[in-house]
C-alpha angles and dihedrals in degrees: 000000000000092000140094103219110215091219095053115026124070100170131018122189124198124198129159119294089050105260126155129190117197116193129183089208092068092234120138115232109169117204095241104127091142091054106048094163092053092044093054093045094049092051091050091048094050093052094038101047103026114070092132096085118112118225106267094015117148115238135176118200118202121203132184136038099267094048093047091050092047092051104035100034110024092038095024097140091055093053099041099096131105116227124243104259112170095213093053092041090055093046100039099028088217089292136116129044103291104048104028126100143203124006094348091057093045092048094050094043091053091047094048093050092048093048094047090051090051090056097049112287106154093004136110091248092065091044089057090048091054091048090055090051089049089060092049091050093048091050091052092049091047089062089068086073092212094305122130116275139160109254100189102092094036089056091044090054093050094051092043089057092062096055088039090061091052096044105029099023096238145062128238125234118246089238093055099116094191093055092044088054091051093050090050090046090055090051092050092044092056090050092049090053087067108020096061121108093201096061097088089049091047093052093044098044105021094154089060101037092052087066099042128081119237146115091299088071089067089064090059094046091051091049092050091055091051092048090050089054091054092046089054091052090049091051090051090050093052091054093067101015118147109191091201093058112040113193101191147343094297092053091048092049091050089052091049090050090057094047095043103035087146092059110097096213096053103080135107094261091057090043088061093052095043092048093049091048091053093044095047097043092041091054107036106049099042095042090048090052092050091049089053087048094058091044092052091048093056089043093051108031092169089063090047089054092052091050091050091049090055091046091051092049096048104028106019121214101309116017109103116230123256126201088255088066093061093081089058094048105062096156093051090047090050092050092051091050091049090050089054092047096048093036087060090191098185103026097174096037123226106312113251137191133209115258093203140006102295136192118214123175089341095309122116114225113193122231113271096028113147110242125201109192100189115219088188090067089056100041092051101033110139090211091058104037129052095217104011098175096045128081099245122159086190087081086079100040130080126217091276094051094254120141114260129194121231125210090214092060099105108145090138093051121230143253130033094339096046111145108288092211098049094119092048092047093051091051094047094047094052097043097042094043095049092044093052095048092043091057103034145029109221124211138163118263112273111284094010122120110208116235129199095221117148136207130226118260143113085290129042099250135173118253113252110285140171130231141172123240114203116189112242 
């Protein structure tokens, strides 16, 4: 009847044309008979990546480009909330950038964007910083001497160093075992947030699970170690902090805390959570995309060759790329975009909730309803992409070989909660990717056929793999 009764529906699924199934069983059955591949994949994704649902919790799942734009952009304010999830509430305490809501979230998001811009986001200075890190990464890879090695944590370290410079004011050496442990801890933490059989029980019976031992306790111990690391960095900053000359995000936040001592969200506790949010998000998604990039290059060597030919033509053998070069490298740009599309890093998007009673396509969605706006349904929609399930850089090239934008390219989401680090991620992906393929030719170890298998985690990541990097 155009409504999702709170007493009856557990899950509603939209897909153009507007169809909604409401089931008292709580099972998701999208109306996607014409897209069986997408139907099967979405069901797998929901069960694979979504253990945070409480029994009996009301959810709405949005599928398709037009519906996502209508909800997240046209009615963005109504879909900008984060749902009440006991596990995240107990870990994040409703603080930080990712899990907070309302004015506190808006205030911190504005401040984070402003601070990151002050320290180079979108500027030449940050571009130079990434180029320096490209050289460090290439030197580390060169030490493999063409022998098989696992690239995942080396790449993670390189990407982590960029956000570290913005947030902590410094990079970490690849031989720094403490920092390596922290990066691996973040990776394991994000896996535990999904691959944990006790999460549904925790979110359904938090009052009980808080008192019981189990695998969920490891999530809290990991988080405590990461928070202690940030507290240590804050302490170091305060020892030689000059309010008149901020060096990074932490310095800026400390200055803001002094100026706005009355503001609830500007305190050291919240600084810990905001800093860790920036560091984690700024490391995980971009490094995962780059690890998919290397995997796709060894899977499709003919595409790697075409990228290298364009790099040789535009950059030559030694000049590192700048962002200004991207306009002259349409094929490389297209390949990076296709890696992001096929990599499908956050298939179910960041979960949202409605901030007020909302009407969408004639259906009333009550305030506080959990909303899953699936990016997977957009990135693999057969009505938007010529060959949605095939790695095809041609999706982003016109008949003349020029780069073309696609409305259905939404790896960073859309609306009020669009990825805060989108500009940084685009810069890192282009500069790191071109630098790697300019310096090396990547191939699978002898006798090994690369697979595109993924592992379960907050992000859609490749399983650990090995490759060989031969200097060009």
